[in-house]
DOPATOR-584883 format. One record per residue (C-alpha): residue in one letter; x, y, z. Coordinates in steps of 0.02 Angstrom, whole numbers, padded with zeros to 5 digits, always signed. Example, Ala and Ser with C-alpha at 12.3 -4.5 7.8 and 13.67 -1.06 7.14 Angstrom:
2
A+00615-00225+00390 S+00684-00053+00357 
This chain:
385
M+00240-00188+01800 S+00382-00305+01846 A+00464-00244+02006 D+00640-00262+01937 R+00604-00198+01760 D+00691-00033+01728 Y+00590+00104+01641 Y+00734+00138+01520 E+00743-00047+01479 T+00556-00050+01447 L+00572+00088+01318 G+00736+00019+01250 V+00832+00183+01271 P+00994+00227+01363 R+00986+00321+01529 D+01053+00479+01447 A+00922+00478+01307 D+00847+00647+01266 A+00660+00685+01263 A+00645+00661+01074 T+00725+00488+01082 I+00610+00435+01223 K+00456+00497+01131 S+00507+00411+00969 A+00541+00245+01058 F+00373+00254+01146 R+00278+00293+00985 K+00357+00145+00893 L+00325+00019+01034 A+00149+00084+01065 M+00101+00049+00885 K+00173-00126+00898 L+00097-00174+01066 H-00073-00090+01050 P-00212-00216+01091 D-00295-00181+00925 Q-00141-00254+00842 N-00138-00403+00962 P-00321-00446+01000 G-00342-00561+01148 C-00157-00565+01191 K-00138-00538+01378 V+00052-00527+01366 S+00044-00383+01242 E-00088-00296+01347 E+00022-00306+01502 K+00175-00243+01407 F+00070-00102+01337 K+00024-00047+01513 E+00206-00058+01567 L+00255+00048+01418 G+00131+00185+01463 E+00190+00189+01643 A+00372+00202+01591 Y+00339+00343+01468 A+00229+00439+01590 V+00377+00450+01709 L+00524+00474+01590 S+00435+00604+01483 D+00414+00719+01634 P+00580+00802+01685 Q+00532+00812+01870 K+00468+00633+01878 R+00621+00572+01782 A+00739+00660+01903 L+00650+00578+02050 Y+00659+00408+01964 D+00844+00428+01928 R+00879+00465+02112 H+00757+00349+02201 G+00697+00224+02071 K+00517+00164+02077 A+00513+00192+02263 A+00489+00377+02223 F+00311+00338+02167 Q+00264+00208+02297 G+00208+00224+02478 G+00275+00383+02554 G+00400+00421+02418 P+00423+00601+02359 G+00325+00569+02200 A+00186+00466+02276 G+00004+00515+02271 P-00135+00532+02143 G-00076+00566+01967 A+00103+00514+02006 A+00121+00447+01830 G+00081+00619+01762 F-00081+00574+01670 S-00256+00545+01735 D-00275+00394+01619 F-00204+00320+01459 S-00323+00422+01352 D-00233+00581+01408 L-00067+00500+01373 F-00108+00452+01194 N-00197+00615+01163 E-00033+00705+01200 I+00077+00589+01096 F-00033+00554+00944 G-00133+00714+00941 G-00304+00634+00959 G-00415+00527+01068 F-00350+00357+01121 E-00490+00264+01037 D-00452+00347+00869 M-00266+00311+00863 F-00276+00159+00751 A-00438+00211+00667 R-00352+00358+00583 G-00316+00326+00401 R-00455+00199+00387 G-00582+00333+00343 G-00767+00306+00359 P-00869+00162+00295 R-00807+00084+00134 N-00973+00087+00044 G-00904+00173-00111 P-00824+00094-00264 E-00683-00030-00232 R-00543-00071-00354 G-00542-00247-00421 A-00408-00374-00378 D-00252-00399-00481 V-00240-00566-00572 R-00089-00674-00615 Y-00089-00784-00769 D+00052-00897-00828 L+00084-00899-01015 E+00201-01020-01103 S+00303-00962-01253 T+00429-01040-01372 R+00609-00986-01394 E+00568-00929-01571 H+00426-00818-01507 A+00545-00748-01377 F+00668-00708-01517 R+00550-00628-01642 G+00409-00570-01531 A+00232-00630-01565 D+00048-00587-01552 R-00037-00723-01451 E-00220-00761-01423 S-00246-00824-01246 V-00389-00863-01129 A-00374-00789-00953 P-00492-00790-00802 R-00580-00634-00743 A-00708-00592-00609 Q-00847-00488-00684 A-01004-00407-00615 W-01147-00531-00602 Q-01283-00461-00713 P-01441-00523-00622 C-01392-00420-00469 R-01288-00294-00569 G-01139-00323-00458 S-01226-00269-00298 G-01233-00445-00223 S-01413-00411-00171 E-01552-00523-00238 G-01641-00432-00378 N-01524-00283-00356 A-01625-00232-00203 P-01558-00080-00107 L-01432-00114+00030 E-01475-00079+00211 T-01378+00014+00343 C-01275-00111+00441 R-01358-00139+00609 T-01195-00191+00693 C-01100-00029+00662 N-01248+00084+00616 G-01165+00126+00451 A-00998+00181+00527 G-00900+00034+00457 Q-00810+00020+00624 V-00854-00046+00795 R-00784+00004+00964 A-00760-00118+01105 S-00691-00108+01282 Q-00547-00220+01327 G-00501-00192+01508 M-00445-00012+01522 F-00435+00009+01332 R-00561+00057+01200 I-00525-00033+01037 V-00580+00016+00861 R-00600-00124+00734 T-00672-00147+00561 C-00853-00203+00574 P-00857-00393+00555 A-01035-00391+00487 C-01014-00273+00339 H-00823-00282+00324 G-00809-00094+00340 R-00936-00049+00206 G-01068+00020+00323 Q-01205-00066+00223 A-01270-00243+00230 I-01360-00357+00108 K-01527-00415+00175 N-01553-00551+00045 P-01390-00605-00039 C-01401-00647-00223 R-01420-00836-00236 A-01324-00846-00400 C-01165-00757-00344 G-01179-00789-00156 G-01182-00603-00118 R-01011-00570-00195 G-01080-00472-00342 L-00950-00554-00453 T-00941-00710-00559 Q-00788-00796-00630 N-00777-00799-00820 E-00647-00828-00953 R-00613-00709-01095 K-00498-00704-01244 L-00349-00588-01240 S-00234-00529-01377 V-00060-00525-01299 K+00091-00447-01383 I+00251-00535-01330 P+00397-00417-01360 A+00554-00482-01444 G+00694-00525-01324 V+00590-00577-01173 E+00667-00700-01052 D+00595-00840-00948 G+00502-00762-00800 T+00467-00596-00887 R+00313-00508-00815 I+00195-00413-00929 R+00066-00296-00850 L-00100-00268-00938 A-00181-00120-00852 G-00368-00136-00817 E-00378-00319-00870 G-00392-00391-00695 D-00549-00426-00593 M-00690-00300-00603 G-00712-00184-00455 L-00857-00184-00334 R-00996-00055-00341 G-00931+00021-00501 G-00750+00025-00446 P-00608+00016-00574 P-00541-00155-00626 G-00375-00221-00565 D-00227-00266-00675 L-00180-00429-00760 Y+00000-00488-00740 L+00063-00613-00868 F+00213-00717-00815 L+00302-00791-00966 S+00386-00960-00961 V+00494-01000-01113 K+00502-01182-01168 P+00674-01262-01177 H+00739-01271-01357 Q+00799-01434-01433 L+00958-01352-01503 F+00994-01190-01410 E+01025-01142-01230 R+01013-00960-01179 D+01121-00853-01066 G+01064-00673-01073 A+01062-00625-01257 D+01188-00759-01307 L+01143-00932-01371 Y+01243-01092-01354 C+01233-01253-01453 R+01337-01410-01482 A+01371-01461-01662 P+01436-01634-01709 A+01576-01639-01839 P+01635-01797-01930 M+01806-01857-01873 C+01880-01834-02046 K+01820-01654-02059 A+01888-01615-01887 A+02056-01693-01937 L+02069-01614-02109 G+01978-01450-02074 G+01843-01370-02179 E+01678-01279-02172 M+01523-01335-02078 E+01348-01262-02077 V+01255-01235-01913 P+01073-01179-01887 T+01028-01011-01810 I+00877-00958-01706 D+00808-00853-01850 G+00791-01008-01960 E+00944-00973-02067 R+01113-01059-02077 A+01284-00996-02033 K+01454-01064-02086 V+01592-01110-01965 T+01771-01137-02024 I+01850-01285-01935 P+02040-01282-01926 P+02135-01447-01959 G+02152-01552-01802 A+02007-01473-01709 Q+01959-01565-01549 T+01796-01590-01455 G+01757-01435-01350 R+01828-01311-01473 R+01714-01158-01476 F+01670-01039-01614 R+01579-00874-01595 I+01461-00807-01728 K+01425-00624-01694 G+01248-00558-01703 K+01165-00729-01717 G+01102-00742-01538 M+00941-00679-01458 T+00865-00508-01482 H+00895-00383-01342 L+00733-00329-01260 R+00676-00162-01332 A+00833-00147-01440 K+00887-00193-01615 E+01053-00272-01566 R+01072-00459-01550 G+01183-00569-01445 D+01306-00698-01513 L+01292-00882-01554 H+01425-00993-01473 V+01452-01160-01559 E+01543-01300-01467 L+01620-01435-01576 L+01584-01617-01542 V+01699-01731-01642 E+01600-01885-01694 T+01683-02056-01706 P+01619-02155-01855 V+01510-02309-01821 N+01433-02450-01924 L+01591-02467-02032 T+01597-02577-02185 A+01737-02702-02206 K+01824-02586-02329 Q+01810-02436-02212 R+01875-02537-02066 K+02024-02596-02166 L+02065-02419-02219 L+02058-02360-02039 E+02172-02502-01983 E+02299-02453-02115 F+02283-02272-02063 A+02312-02318-01880 K+02470-02416-01924 D+02536-02273-02028 C+02505-02139-01894 G+02648-02096-01781 E+02647-02016-01608 E+02651-01844-01687 A+02473-01871-01752 H+02407-01897-01573 P+02501-01774-01461 Q+02373-01779-01321 S+02379-01969-01312 K+02570-01966-01310 G+02573-01839-01170 F+02446-01938-01068 F+02538-02104-01082 D+02706-02022-01045 S+02633-01951-00885 M+02557-02119-00839 K+02726-02204-00867 R+02816-02083-00752 F+02681-02107-00620 F+02701-02297-00614 E+02892-02286-00620 G+02889-02171-00469 A+02768-02287-00377 S+02881-02440-00405 E+03033-02352-00332 G+02941-02320-00169 P+02940-02161-00065 S+03099-02058-00065 R+03198-02049+00096 
């Protein structure tokens, strides 16, 4: 351990920490620095040893009192705490046996269980499904083709050629785990030969490569609920990859992407669209029909003199709320359209109209040019003194 490294600093606790705080800090760091979590890392191994030394002293009231008075010198040379067993434990196995309630070599093996030669649940599968805005509004029943890993029939999912019986793994002797010595530590790891199953395939199936599964496609009937949004996830239980050795299948997760609509944009349950209106109708006022997402038409009353950007709200003509009967609103933004491709007669009429119109007919233009006039008049007078 570093000569100038304080035991309290090693554990990350204050000098007045109680026994419970010290024990909790040690447990957390021991899990993080254990060599099984950091295979081959010499730095972690050295820190792990430092951690054990620090805890062995600070967890013992007598040793801690000596350390607080004399520092590490209390356990070195002729110090009052020197001698065999000064750290308080004969070896690290005793230390971990006290803290974790079991042998050192079993600390990280707990929870793993024995060999995993029983049924294994299949993997979950993600599948992207594209939908239209109309389907998202009404809901729809879709036929789709999705991938799925299924048991390979020639070997019946065993992965063994001809479905021959599996053999006990020679590397772990069927335990599913192997123990190895790493310096002063004994490490427990999942068997690399059988991947924790405890059984090995002598002759892997040539068709599936020993996996026991083959990738297929199958047709699915998918019900898209009304009101779904882009990115909605639909879970189909049991429709994922098949499990190994008779295990249950995983789940299939459908991620919906909704195509952009040529007329409508969506924000929550509300829809937005831009509707062009002829200049004369915008000037005179009147009614205008606009399409709705359900394929019908709705009427909008345009007041005389309406300008581009004027918005109208049509209640209950937006998208369906997911799992509800209510609908959002449709917001229509007016776009006043200037006439083009005029005939000679139409052009002449517009010229006469323009001559006859006074400033009162174009209040925004009048206000703009008045402001521009004042701006240039102020600029010509120069900065005020």
